[in-house]
C-alpha positions in Angstrom: 56.8 42.3 -22.3 55.9 44.7 -25.1 53.2 44.0 -27.7 54.1 42.4 -31.0 54.7 45.2 -33.8 54.4 43.6 -37.3 55.8 47.0 -38.5 58.9 46.9 -36.5 62.1 47.7 -38.5 65.4 46.9 -36.8 68.0 49.8 -36.4 71.3 48.6 -37.8 74.7 49.5 -36.2 78.0 49.9 -37.8 81.0 49.1 -35.8 84.6 47.8 -36.0 84.8 44.1 -35.1 88.2 43.2 -33.6 89.9 40.4 -31.7 92.5 40.3 -29.0 94.0 37.0 -28.0 95.8 35.7 -25.1 98.4 33.4 -26.6 99.7 30.9 -24.0 102.4 28.3 -24.1 102.9 24.8 -22.5 104.6 26.6 -19.5 101.4 28.4 -18.6 103.0 31.7 -19.8 101.2 34.3 -21.9 102.5 36.3 -24.7 102.6 40.1 -24.4 103.7 42.4 -27.1 105.1 46.0 -26.7 103.7 48.3 -29.3 106.1 50.3 -31.8 106.3 54.0 -32.4 104.4 53.3 -35.6 101.4 52.0 -33.7 98.7 53.7 -31.7 99.5 53.5 -28.0 103.3 53.4 -28.6 105.4 51.3 -26.2 102.2 50.0 -24.4 101.8 46.3 -23.8 99.3 44.5 -25.9 97.9 41.0 -27.0 98.1 39.9 -30.6 95.0 41.0 -32.5 93.3 43.4 -34.8 90.4 44.0 -37.1 88.3 41.2 -38.5 88.3 41.4 -42.2 85.0 41.7 -44.2 83.7 38.1 -44.6 86.1 36.6 -42.2 85.2 34.3 -39.3 86.5 36.0 -36.1 88.2 32.8 -35.0 90.1 32.7 -38.3 91.2 36.3 -37.7 92.7 35.1 -34.3 94.9 32.7 -36.2 95.7 35.3 -39.0 96.5 38.0 -36.6 98.7 35.9 -34.3 100.7 34.7 -37.3 101.0 38.2 -38.9 102.1 39.9 -35.7 104.3 37.1 -34.1 105.0 34.5 -36.7 103.4 31.7 -34.4 100.8 29.3 -35.2 98.0 28.9 -32.7 95.4 26.1 -32.1 92.7 25.4 -29.5 91.1 28.8 -30.1 88.5 29.7 -27.6 86.3 32.7 -27.1 86.5 34.4 -23.7 84.7 37.7 -23.7 82.8 40.3 -25.8 83.2 44.0 -25.2 81.5 47.0 -26.7 83.0 50.5 -26.6 83.8 53.8 -28.3 87.3 54.9 -29.5 87.5 58.5 -30.9 85.1 58.5 -33.8 83.9 54.9 -34.1 82.1 52.2 -32.0 83.8 48.8 -31.8 83.1 45.3 -30.5 86.1 43.4 -29.3 86.1 39.6 -29.0 88.6 38.3 -26.5 90.1 34.9 -27.1 92.6 32.4 -25.8 94.8 30.3 -28.1 97.6 27.8 -27.5 101.0 27.7 -29.3 104.0 25.4 -29.1 106.1 27.8 -31.2 108.9 29.5 -29.2 110.4 31.7 -31.9 108.7 35.0 -32.2 109.1 37.2 -35.4 107.6 40.6 -34.7 105.8 42.7 -37.2 106.3 46.4 -37.6 103.5 47.0 -35.2 105.5 45.8 -32.2 109.0 46.3 -30.9 109.5 43.7 -28.2 107.7 40.7 -26.6 107.8 38.8 -23.4 106.4 35.6 -22.2 104.8 36.4 -18.7 103.0 34.8 -15.9 99.3 36.0 -15.6 100.4 37.8 -12.3 103.2 39.7 -14.1 100.9 40.6 -17.0 98.4 42.1 -14.6 101.0 44.6 -13.4 102.4 45.9 -16.7 99.7 48.6 -17.4 97.6 46.7 -19.9 94.5 48.7 -21.0 91.2 47.9 -19.3 89.8 46.0 -22.2 92.7 43.6 -22.0 92.4 43.1 -18.3 88.7 42.1 -18.8 89.9 39.5 -21.2 92.6 38.4 -18.7 90.0 38.1 -16.0 87.8 35.9 -18.2 91.0 33.8 -19.1 91.7 33.2 -15.3 88.1 32.2 -14.6 
């Protein structure tokens, strides 16, 4: 243990705070979205999510992002994981969540071109980014 330093000044970091959410239904399927040409990583599979707005509670951003990107309402929001990383010119912290929906009608935003309800096993085989697989692992645990 180091000695107490009354002059210690913390070093503050700036990073993007984001959320990604495994939305699941009553059939134990999870919702995957295929990203559109207008998004980064076009045609890749994704979970609903995005940046947490300034002053926004991250769990509220889970509900907002799920609705904005899919038109579904979620409940039972639970945090699963926390990841830190670098993407091009910025640092990020990504919070992984799970949330339940009873909605079956999906209305996609411009960010996505397709969706599928999948089993966890199928979702593991569609080429999700490593960050998403870590959230999926936490969901399975």
